[in-house]
C-alpha positions as CSV (number, residue, x, y, z in Angstrom):
1,M,-5.2,42.5,7.7
2,K,-6.7,40.5,4.7
3,K,-5.4,37.0,4.6
4,L,-5.7,34.2,2.1
5,Y,-5.3,30.6,3.2
6,L,-4.7,27.9,0.6
7,F,-4.8,24.2,1.6
8,D,-3.9,21.2,-0.4
9,F,-6.3,18.4,0.6
10,D,-4.9,14.9,0.3
11,G,-2.1,14.2,2.7
12,T,-2.1,17.8,3.9
13,L,-5.5,17.9,5.6
14,T,-6.1,14.2,5.5
15,Y,-4.0,11.2,6.6
16,K,-4.4,9.5,3.3
17,D,-5.1,10.0,-0.4
18,T,-8.9,10.0,-0.9
19,M,-9.2,8.9,-4.5
20,F,-8.6,5.2,-4.0
21,L,-10.6,5.3,-0.7
22,Y,-13.6,6.9,-2.4
23,L,-13.6,4.7,-5.5
24,K,-13.4,1.6,-3.3
25,F,-16.3,2.9,-1.1
26,Y,-18.3,3.7,-4.3
27,N,-18.1,0.2,-5.8
28,P,-15.7,-2.3,-4.0
29,S,-16.0,-5.2,-6.5
30,K,-15.5,-2.9,-9.5
31,F,-12.7,-1.1,-7.7
32,Y,-10.6,-4.3,-7.2
33,L,-11.2,-5.5,-10.7
34,Q,-10.2,-2.2,-12.3
35,F,-7.3,-1.8,-9.9
36,L,-5.8,-5.1,-11.2
37,K,-6.4,-4.0,-14.8
38,H,-4.6,-0.7,-14.1
39,I,-1.5,-2.2,-12.4
40,P,0.6,-2.0,-15.5
41,L,-0.3,1.7,-15.9
42,F,0.4,2.4,-12.2
43,L,3.8,0.8,-12.6
44,L,4.5,3.0,-15.7
45,L,3.4,6.0,-13.7
46,K,5.9,5.1,-10.9
47,L,8.6,4.9,-13.5
48,K,7.5,8.3,-14.9
49,L,6.7,6.6,-18.2
50,A,3.0,7.4,-18.2
51,D,1.0,10.7,-18.0
52,A,-0.5,11.0,-14.5
53,E,-3.6,12.8,-15.7
54,K,-4.4,10.2,-18.3
55,V,-3.9,7.3,-15.8
56,K,-6.0,9.0,-13.2
57,K,-8.8,9.8,-15.7
58,S,-8.8,6.2,-17.0
59,F,-9.0,4.7,-13.5
60,I,-11.8,7.0,-12.3
61,A,-13.7,6.5,-15.5
62,S,-13.4,2.8,-15.3
63,I,-15.5,2.9,-12.1
64,L,-17.7,6.0,-12.3
65,K,-18.4,6.6,-16.0
66,G,-22.1,6.5,-16.8
67,Q,-23.1,7.1,-13.2
68,S,-25.8,9.8,-12.5
69,R,-24.9,13.0,-10.8
70,T,-27.5,12.3,-8.1
71,K,-26.1,8.9,-7.2
72,I,-22.5,10.3,-7.1
73,E,-23.6,13.2,-4.9
74,N,-25.4,10.8,-2.5
75,K,-22.4,8.5,-2.4
76,S,-20.0,11.4,-1.8
77,Q,-22.1,12.6,1.1
78,A,-22.2,9.1,2.6
79,F,-18.4,8.9,2.0
80,F,-17.9,12.2,3.9
81,E,-20.1,11.1,6.8
82,K,-18.3,7.7,7.1
83,Y,-14.7,8.9,6.8
84,Q,-14.6,12.6,7.9
85,H,-13.4,11.8,11.5
86,E,-11.2,8.9,10.4
87,I,-9.2,10.6,7.7
88,F,-9.0,14.2,8.7
89,R,-6.0,15.4,10.7
90,E,-7.3,16.6,14.1
91,N,-4.8,19.5,14.3
92,A,-5.7,20.6,10.8
93,L,-9.4,20.6,11.8
94,E,-8.6,22.6,14.9
95,F,-6.5,25.1,12.9
96,I,-9.2,25.7,10.3
97,T,-12.0,25.9,13.0
98,N,-10.0,28.7,14.7
99,I,-9.5,30.9,11.6
100,D,-11.1,34.3,12.0
101,R,-13.2,34.5,8.8
102,N,-13.9,38.2,9.0
103,Q,-10.7,39.2,7.1
104,T,-9.8,35.8,5.7
105,E,-10.6,33.8,2.6
106,C,-10.0,30.0,2.7
107,Y,-9.6,27.7,-0.3
108,I,-9.0,23.9,-0.6
109,V,-6.9,23.6,-3.8
110,T,-6.7,19.9,-4.8
111,A,-6.1,17.5,-7.6
112,S,-8.9,15.3,-6.2
113,L,-12.2,15.5,-8.0
114,D,-14.8,18.0,-6.9
115,M,-17.4,15.3,-6.5
116,W,-16.0,13.8,-3.3
117,V,-14.2,16.8,-1.8
118,K,-17.3,19.1,-2.0
119,P,-18.9,17.8,1.3
120,F,-15.6,18.4,3.1
121,A,-15.3,22.0,1.7
122,K,-18.9,22.7,2.7
123,K,-18.4,21.4,6.2
124,L,-15.3,23.5,6.7
125,R,-16.9,26.6,5.0
126,M,-14.1,26.8,2.4
127,N,-14.1,27.6,-1.3
128,L,-13.1,24.7,-3.5
129,L,-10.7,24.6,-6.4
130,S,-10.3,21.1,-7.7
131,T,-10.2,18.8,-10.7
132,Q,-13.8,19.0,-12.1
133,A,-15.8,16.1,-13.2
134,E,-17.7,16.5,-16.5
135,F,-21.4,15.7,-16.6
136,K,-23.6,15.6,-19.7
137,N,-27.4,15.4,-19.1
138,D,-26.4,14.7,-15.4
139,I,-24.4,11.6,-16.3
140,F,-20.6,11.5,-15.6
141,T,-18.8,11.3,-18.9
142,G,-15.5,10.0,-17.4
143,N,-13.8,13.2,-18.5
144,F,-12.6,16.2,-16.6
145,I,-13.5,19.9,-17.3
146,G,-10.2,21.5,-18.0
147,K,-7.0,20.2,-16.5
148,N,-6.1,18.1,-13.6
149,C,-5.7,20.6,-10.7
150,N,-2.1,19.9,-9.8
151,G,1.3,21.6,-10.0
152,P,1.1,24.9,-12.0
153,E,-2.6,24.4,-12.6
154,K,-3.2,25.1,-8.9
155,V,-1.7,28.6,-9.3
156,N,-3.8,29.1,-12.5
157,R,-7.0,28.2,-10.7
158,I,-6.2,30.5,-7.8
159,N,-5.4,33.5,-10.1
160,E,-8.7,32.8,-12.0
161,A,-10.7,32.6,-8.7
162,L,-9.2,35.8,-7.2
163,Q,-9.6,37.9,-10.4
164,G,-6.9,40.4,-9.3
165,R,-8.1,40.8,-5.7
166,K,-5.2,41.5,-3.4
167,F,-4.4,40.2,0.1
168,D,-2.0,41.4,2.7
169,K,-0.8,37.9,3.2
170,T,-1.2,34.6,1.4
171,I,-0.3,31.3,3.2
172,A,-0.2,28.0,1.4
173,F,-0.1,24.5,2.9
174,G,1.1,21.4,1.0
175,D,2.8,18.1,1.3
176,T,4.0,16.9,-2.1
177,S,5.8,18.0,-5.3
178,G,2.3,18.7,-6.7
179,D,2.2,21.7,-4.3
180,T,5.6,23.1,-5.3
181,E,4.2,26.0,-7.4
182,I,1.4,27.0,-5.0
183,L,4.0,27.0,-2.1
184,A,6.3,29.2,-4.2
185,W,3.5,31.5,-5.2
186,A,2.3,32.3,-1.7
187,D,3.9,34.8,0.7
188,E,4.4,32.1,3.3
189,S,4.6,28.3,2.6
190,Q,4.0,25.6,5.1
191,F,5.2,22.1,4.1
192,E,3.8,19.2,6.0
193,F,2.6,21.7,8.7
194,F,0.0,19.3,10.2
195,H,2.1,16.1,10.0
């Protein structure tokens, strides 16, 4: 029986959102300064008066724009090594470790950026579909390639990755409204399964 497992990352497999944690880890002083500057935008976001993708892009760019790919990759690996045991849900790790990979494909499908989720996906032997950071001449531009991988975009990315391949069963795991479409798309949906 061919199975496809689709896991949201932040909150589903982890205890907390990784974006703020990673950016703070990357450059603490810059993080706090930019966080204060972005408070008005975060408030507008809470009130649903600002575009989530634009606010996210602005905040990430304010800390990481102009950084080299090498430095970002090294920091991402260090972030993974420091936080993997602390932020990953143990029952989720156990579940993933016990998946029979012979007939199963596994994907992390996340709005988080590829730069800091890659080491987790590699360790878990999973494919990664995420918001993609744009680099020009190996320097982060502060932009994304394509759309923020959230909501309906998660389903678009899955369809793109599968290229019409069929599975006997697709199982999706999520924990927020950003996972609504992927949970509806799958044969079986698990909401807050590891909570």
